[in-house]
NUFISE-711943 format. One record per residue (C-alpha): chain; x, y, z; residue in three letters. Coordinates in steps of 0.1 Angstrom, whole numbers. Each point is the difference from the previous one (the first is absolute). Layout:
<atoms>
cadena, X, Y, Z, residuo
A, X, Y, Z, ala
...
</atoms>
This chain:
<atoms>
cadena, X, Y, Z, residuo
A, 503, 754, 1936, met
A, 14, 36, 0, cys
A, -9, 27, 24, ala
A, -17, 31, -13, lys
A, 25, 23, -16, gln
A, -2, 34, -16, gln
A, -8, -2, -38, gln
A, 31, 4, -22, thr
A, 0, 0, -38, leu
A, 36, -12, -5, leu
A, 16, -25, 23, pro
A, 30, 11, 19, thr
A, 28, -21, 14, arg
A, -8, -11, 35, ala
A, 25, 9, 27, ala
A, 6, -37, 7, his
A, -5, -12, -36, gly
A, 27, -13, -24, arg
A, 4, 4, -38, leu
A, 1, -33, -17, his
A, 18, 0, -34, arg
A, -4, -27, -27, asn
A, 21, 11, -30, arg
A, -16, 33, -11, asp
A, -33, -1, 20, ala
A, -6, 9, 36, val
A, -29, -4, 24, ala
A, -10, 13, 34, trp
A, -8, -25, 28, pro
A, -36, -7, 9, phe
A, 3, 20, 32, ser
A, 1, 32, -21, thr
A, -34, -7, -14, leu
A, -15, 4, 34, cys
A, 2, 37, -5, arg
A, -25, -2, -29, val
A, -37, 4, 9, ser
A, -28, -11, -23, gly
A, -3, -33, -19, pro
A, 5, 16, -34, ser
A, 31, 20, 9, leu
A, 14, -30, 19, phe
A, -4, -22, -31, gln
A, 16, 26, -23, met
A, 28, 7, 25, thr
A, 7, -36, 5, phe
A, 3, -7, -37, thr
A, 22, 30, -6, ala
A, 22, -8, 30, ala
A, 6, -35, -13, leu
A, 7, 8, -36, trp
A, 12, 36, -4, val
A, 35, 1, -15, ala
A, 27, 24, 11, val
A, 22, 11, -31, phe
A, 36, 15, 0, gly
A, 14, 29, -22, lys
A, 29, 1, -26, cys
A, 26, 27, -2, gly
A, 9, 21, -31, pro
A, 2, -17, -34, pro
A, 31, -21, -3, pro
A, 30, 11, -22, ala
A, 4, -25, -28, ile
A, 30, 0, -24, pro
A, -8, 16, -35, asn
A, -37, 5, 9, ala
A, -22, 27, 16, leu
A, -37, 2, 11, pro
A, -24, 7, -29, ala
A, -16, 29, 19, ser
A, 13, 26, 24, asp
A, 1, -13, 35, val
A, 8, 21, 30, asn
A, -16, -19, 29, arg
A, 21, -15, 27, thr
A, -24, -30, 7, asp
A, -26, -20, -17, tyr
A, -28, -22, 12, glu
A, 1, -37, -3, ser
A, -11, -14, -34, his
A, 11, 31, -18, thr
A, 14, -6, -35, thr
A, 24, 24, -18, leu
A, 10, -3, -37, lys
A, 36, 5, -11, tyr
A, 16, 9, -34, glu
A, 35, -8, -14, cys
A, 24, 29, -6, leu
A, 8, 10, -36, pro
A, 24, -26, -15, gly
A, -14, -28, 20, tyr
A, -29, -24, -6, ser
A, -22, -21, 23, arg
A, 6, -37, 4, gly
A, -26, -25, 9, ile
A, -10, 19, 32, ser
A, -34, 17, 7, arg
A, 18, 34, 5, met
A, -18, 7, 33, met
A, 5, -1, 37, val
A, -25, -12, 26, tyr
A, -3, 10, 37, cys
A, -4, -31, 20, lys
A, -20, -1, 33, pro
A, 33, -5, 17, ser
A, 12, 35, -10, gly
A, 25, -13, -26, glu
A, 0, 7, -37, trp
A, -3, -29, -24, asp
A, 21, 10, -31, ile
A, -7, -13, -35, ser
A, 21, 24, -20, val
A, 30, -9, -23, ser
A, 16, 23, -27, cys
A, 28, -11, -23, ala
A, 21, 20, -25, arg
A, -13, 2, -35, lys
A, 23, -10, -29, his
A, 8, 18, -32, cys
A, -2, -18, -33, gln
A, 31, -12, -17, his
A, 16, 31, -18, pro
A, 8, -20, -31, gly
A, 32, -8, -18, tyr
A, 26, 25, -12, leu
A, 15, -6, -35, asp
A, 38, 0, 0, asn
A, -1, 5, 38, gly
A, -11, -15, 33, tyr
A, -24, 5, 28, val
A, 13, -6, 35, asn
A, -31, -7, 22, ile
A, 1, -16, 34, lys
A, -36, 6, 10, ser
A, -31, 15, -15, ser
A, -17, 8, 33, ala
A, -12, 35, 9, phe
A, 30, 22, 9, gly
A, 27, -22, -18, ser
A, 24, 13, -26, gln
A, 14, -14, -33, leu
A, 29, 10, -22, glu
A, 5, 1, -38, phe
A, 32, -4, -19, gly
A, 13, -4, -35, cys
A, 24, -24, -17, arg
A, 35, 12, -11, glu
A, -3, 22, -30, gly
A, -34, 14, 10, phe
A, -11, 30, 21, ile
A, -30, 4, 22, leu
A, -27, 25, -11, val
A, -23, 5, 29, gly
A, 2, -5, 38, ser
A, 23, -27, 13, ser
A, -23, -8, 30, thr
A, -37, -4, 8, ser
A, -20, -3, 32, phe
A, -32, -19, 7, cys
A, -23, 28, 12, glu
A, -37, 8, 6, val
A, -18, 11, -31, gln
A, -37, 6, 2, gly
A, -16, -29, 19, lys
A, 29, -24, -8, gly
A, 38, -1, -3, val
A, 22, 4, -31, ala
A, 36, 7, -10, trp
A, 10, 36, 3, ser
A, 19, 2, -33, asn
A, -7, -16, -33, pro
A, 24, -26, -16, leu
A, 30, 19, -15, pro
A, 17, -8, -33, glu
A, 35, -13, -9, cys
A, 13, 17, -32, val
A, 33, -6, -18, val
A, 29, 22, 10, val
A, 9, 25, -27, lys
A, 28, 26, 3, cys
A, 1, 31, -20, gly
A, 30, 10, -23, pro
A, 34, -3, 18, pro
A, 16, 33, 9, pro
A, 24, 17, -24, asp
A, 36, 9, 9, ile
A, 24, 27, -11, ser
A, 27, -9, -24, asn
A, -14, -35, -4, gly
A, -31, -20, -10, lys
A, -20, -32, 9, his
A, -10, -29, -22, ser
A, -37, 2, 5, gly
A, -25, 11, -27, thr
A, -34, -9, 16, glu
A, -25, 22, 18, asp
A, -6, -26, 27, phe
A, 20, -29, 14, tyr
A, -14, -30, 17, pro
A, 13, -14, 33, tyr
A, 37, -12, 0, ala
A, 7, 14, -34, gln
A, 31, 23, 0, gly
A, 21, 24, -21, val
A, 37, 7, -2, ser
A, 19, 33, -2, tyr
A, 30, 11, -20, thr
A, 20, 32, 0, cys
A, 11, 23, -28, asp
A, 36, 0, -12, pro
A, 25, 14, 25, asn
A, -24, -7, 29, phe
A, 0, -29, 24, arg
A, -29, -17, 18, leu
A, -3, 5, 38, val
A, -26, -23, 17, gly
A, -19, -31, -11, ser
A, -3, -5, -38, arg
A, -33, -18, 3, phe
A, -33, 9, 17, ile
A, -33, -20, 0, gly
A, -37, 4, 6, cys
A, -11, -10, 35, thr
A, -26, 8, 26, val
A, 1, 16, 35, val
A, -25, -10, 28, asn
A, -19, -21, -26, glu
A, -17, 32, -12, thr
A, 25, 24, -18, val
A, 19, -10, -32, pro
A, 35, 15, 0, val
A, 34, -5, -16, trp
A, 23, -21, 21, ser
A, 26, 28, 6, ser
A, 10, 34, -11, ser
A, 16, 2, -35, pro
A, 38, 3, -3, pro
A, 18, 32, -9, thr
A, 25, 7, -27, cys
A, 31, 19, 11, glu
A, 27, 14, -23, lys
A, 31, -22, -1, ile
A, 30, 17, 15, ile
A, 34, -16, 8, cys
A, 23, 14, 26, ser
A, 35, 11, -8, gln
A, 22, -31, -5, pro
A, 26, -2, 27, asn
A, 31, -23, -6, ile
A, 29, -1, 24, leu
A, 32, 11, -18, his
A, -21, 7, -31, gly
A, -12, 31, -19, val
A, -26, 9, -27, ile
A, 18, 9, -33, val
A, -31, 6, -21, ser
A, -38, 3, 2, gly
A, 0, 19, 33, tyr
A, -35, 15, 10, lys
A, -15, 15, 31, ala
A, -29, -24, -4, thr
A, -1, -33, -18, tyr
A, -32, -15, -15, thr
A, -9, -33, -16, his
A, 26, -12, -26, lys
A, 25, 28, 7, asp
A, 36, -14, 0, ser
A, 34, 11, 13, val
A, 36, -11, -7, thr
A, 23, -7, 30, leu
A, 38, -3, 5, ala
A, 22, -9, 29, cys
A, 26, 22, 17, leu
A, 37, -7, -3, asn
A, 12, -31, 17, gly
A, -33, -18, -3, thr
A, -14, -22, -28, val
A, -37, 0, -11, leu
A, -18, -33, 6, arg
A, -33, -2, -20, gly
A, -17, 22, -27, arg
A, 12, 36, -3, his
A, -34, 11, -14, ile
A, -31, -3, 22, ile
A, -37, 9, -6, gln
A, -29, 12, 21, cys
A, -25, -28, 2, gln
A, -38, -1, 2, gly
A, 0, -7, 38, asp
A, 21, 31, 7, gly
A, 33, -18, 5, ser
A, 31, -2, -21, trp
A, 10, -30, -20, ser
A, 28, -20, 16, ser
A, 25, 24, 14, leu
A, 38, -7, -5, pro
A, 26, 2, 27, thr
A, 35, 16, 0, cys
A, 25, -23, 17, glu
A, 37, 3, 7, phe
A, 16, -25, -24, asp
A, 25, -16, 24, cys
A, 5, -37, 5, asp
A, -10, -15, 33, leu
A, 23, 12, 27, pro
A, 27, -25, 11, pro
A, -10, -24, 27, ala
A, 22, -5, 31, ile
A, 5, -31, 20, ala
A, -16, 0, 35, his
A, -18, 33, -8, gly
A, -28, 17, -20, tyr
A, -10, 33, -15, tyr
A, -29, 24, -3, thr
A, -6, 25, -29, ser
A, -18, 33, -3, arg
A, -7, 20, -32, val
A, 5, 37, 0, tyr
A, -4, 27, -27, tyr
A, 32, -7, -19, lys
A, 15, -30, 16, thr
A, -6, -33, 19, thr
A, 18, -6, 33, leu
A, 7, -35, 14, val
A, 9, -4, 37, thr
A, 17, -32, 12, tyr
A, -3, -16, 34, lys
A, 15, -32, 15, cys
A, -17, -29, 17, asp
A, 2, -4, 38, glu
A, 35, -11, 10, gly
A, 18, 18, -28, tyr
A, 15, 35, -5, arg
A, -2, 22, -31, leu
A, 33, 8, -16, val
A, 0, 29, -25, gly
A, -26, 26, -10, lys
A, -35, -10, 7, ala
A, -16, 20, -29, val
A, 5, -2, -38, ile
A, -20, 19, -27, ser
A, -12, -5, -35, cys
A, 5, 29, -24, ser
A, 1, 0, -38, phe
A, -4, -38, -1, ser
A, 30, -7, 22, arg
A, 5, -8, 37, trp
A, 23, 25, 18, lys
A, 21, -14, 28, gly
A, 11, -35, 10, thr
A, -23, -23, 19, ala
A, 11, -7, 36, pro
A, 4, -34, 16, trp
A, -9, -16, 33, cys
A, 26, -13, 24, lys
A, -8, -27, 25, ala
A, 2, 9, 37, leu
A, 11, -24, 27, cys
A, -9, 3, 36, gln
A, 26, 2, 27, lys
A, 13, -35, 8, pro
A, -7, -12, 35, glu
A, 33, -11, 16, ile
A, 1, -13, 36, gly
A, 33, 3, 19, asn
A, 16, 18, -29, gly
A, 3, 34, -19, thr
A, -3, 12, -35, leu
A, 26, 19, -20, ser
A, -26, 26, -11, asp
A, -31, 6, 23, glu
A, -31, 11, -21, lys
A, -37, -7, 0, asp
A, 0, -9, -38, gln
A, 26, -10, -25, tyr
A, 0, 5, -38, asp
A, 3, -28, -25, glu
A, 37, -13, -4, ser
A, 11, 17, 33, glu
A, 24, -22, 22, asn
A, 0, -4, 38, val
A, 26, -16, 22, thr
A, -9, -17, 33, ile
A, 24, -2, 30, gln
A, -10, -24, 29, cys
A, 6, 11, 36, asp
A, 28, -14, 22, ser
A, -7, -36, 10, gly
A, -23, -7, -30, phe
A, 9, -17, -33, ala
A, -14, 8, -35, met
A, -23, -26, -16, leu
A, -4, 10, -36, gly
A, 15, 26, -23, ser
A, 15, 31, 15, gln
A, -9, 22, -30, ser
A, -35, 1, -15, ile
A, -15, 20, -30, thr
A, -35, 15, -6, cys
A, -14, -18, -30, ser
A, -24, 13, -27, glu
A, -30, -18, 16, asn
A, 5, 19, 34, gly
A, 16, -29, 19, thr
A, 36, -5, 14, trp
A, 24, -24, -18, tyr
A, 13, -22, 14, pro
A, -23, -4, 29, glu
A, 7, 21, 31, val
A, 25, -18, 23, pro
A, -3, -8, 37, arg
A, 23, 7, 29, cys
A, 1, -30, 25, glu
A, 19, -4, 32, arg
A, 34, -17, -3, glu
A, 10, -32, 20, ala
A, 22, 7, 32, ser
A, 37, -10, -3, lys
A, 0, -13, 36, asp
A, -24, -28, -7, leu
A, 14, -36, 1, lys
A, -12, -27, -23, pro
A, -16, -30, 16, glu
A, -4, -33, -18, phe
A, -30, -22, 7, thr
A, -11, -28, -22, gly
A, 22, 12, -29, asn
A, -19, 34, 2, lys
A, 16, 32, 9, thr
A, -17, 25, 24, met
A, 15, 32, 13, gln
A, -8, 17, 33, his
A, -17, 33, -6, val
A, 1, 31, 21, pro
A, -37, 10, 5, asn
A, -31, -18, 12, ser
A, -18, 2, -34, his
A, 29, -15, -19, asp
A, 4, -26, 28, leu
A, -37, -10, -3, lys
A, 4, -4, -37, met
A, 32, -21, 4, ala
A, -18, -23, 25, leu
A, -28, -6, -24, glu
A, 25, -9, -27, ile
A, 18, -23, 24, tyr
A, -33, -17, 10, lys
A, -8, -5, -36, leu
A, 34, -15, -6, thr
A, -5, -25, 29, leu
A, -34, -11, -14, glu
A, 16, -6, -34, val
A, 27, -22, 15, glu
A, -25, -19, 20, leu
A, -21, -7, -31, leu
A, 32, -12, -19, gln
A, 7, -25, 29, leu
A, -35, -14, -2, gln
A, 3, -5, -37, ile
A, 33, -19, 4, gln
A, -15, -22, 27, lys
A, -29, -10, -22, glu
A, 23, -8, -29, lys
A, 22, -23, 24, his
A, -32, -18, 12, thr
A, -12, -6, -35, asp
A, 34, -15, -9, arg
A, -1, -25, 29, glu
A, -35, -12, -10, leu
</atoms>
C-alpha cells in the first residue's frame, strides 16, 4: 500500500498533509504514515498519530483582589492542567471557593478564588454614652460619645484592624464618668458662695464683693465640660473694683460741703446754685454702689415762660448766668422791636417784640400806585390812580390788613365808553356802536342773543293765542 520509506521513529508532517483538529486533539493524515517502515512502528505511529493531544500553555498567575498565590511564583508560563493554590490577605477570609486556579488546555486560567472582608465583633454598649457604628467590616471606624453631664475617659474612636490571625477593634470600650469641677476660683476683695470640694455638672456658685467694692463681670459661674472630656467652669470669675464716683458737675451749681479729690461708696456732698438760679431737686447727693451719684439736682433760672407773640415763635439758650430768648416771625411777617430778651434774677429783661403782617405789591393794570414798593407793612395805605381813558372799578384807597391781604380788594382800571357813540334802539334793547373790532364782536354777540330772545317770546305768544282759539 505504501512504497518503501526510510525508517523514522516519530512521524513528521508531510509536505502535502493537513492538520485536522477536533477540540483539543489533532491527528496526521494517513499519507504521513507511509514514511514509517516496519509493522510494529507503523502500528505505534498510527495510534499515536490518531490520538496524541496537543496542549496550550497559561501565562503568569492571575492577579486576584485581596488574594495572593500560596507559594512564590516567578514563572511566566505554565503547562496545561497546572493547579496553583491561593491564600487571602490578612483581614480577609475565603468564601465557598476552592482557593485555587487551574490552567486549562486552551491556555486560560480557571479561577476559583474569592476573599471577603472579615468583621469585628460588636464592641458592646457604653453606659451613659453611645456607640456610633456604621459597619464592623475590616478597615471601618466607629465613634464613642457621652451623654450631657458626662466626660469620655479613653479613646473616642476605634478601628477594625488585623490582630493575630483575625480582626478586632483597635481600642477598648471607653468609660463615661460624671463631670466634676474642682473648687471655683477665689477673687480679691470678694468671695463665692461655694463650700464643696467638687461640683457636679450644671451646679454653680455666685460671687459678692466686700464693702466699698463693686462687681465687674458675671455674678454666676457654673460647672460645664469642653470637648466632652474636660470639666471647666463656664466663665472666668468676676472681679471686685473699688467704688469711685467722679466729681459731681452741675451747671450753675457749686459744692458747698463734702468736697474731696476722690469719692468712694456712701460719700456725700452738699450743693448750692449760683445767683439768679433756683435749685430743683435734693441739695445733698451720695456716691452709690454702682459708681454713680444719686439723683443730681439742676440749677434753673426762675423766670416764667417768655411771652408768646402772634405770628411768631422763640428759641431759648441757657448760659452761665442767664437765659436768652430769641424771637422770629412766621413767613409773611416782619419783626418789630428787639429780637432778644434775657432772664436774670428771676425776671425777664426787655419787652417782647411783635410781628407785623406784610402785604405784597398790588398788581394794577392801566394804573399807578401812590407809593411803589415790593412789600407793605400792616395798616399801611395805598392810593390807586387809573390811566387816562380808563375808569376805576372799586375803592381808590386800600389798606394792608393784619392777615397780609389788602382791604378792600384791589380795584381794576377798565376802559371808558366813547362819547361819540350813538345809542341804537332795537327791540326795546339799547346797543352802542363801539370803536374797536373786539368790542364790536362782543356787541354783535349781545345783539344776536337779543334777537334770539325776542324770537322766543314771539313763539310763546303765538302758542298762547292758538290755545285760546281751541
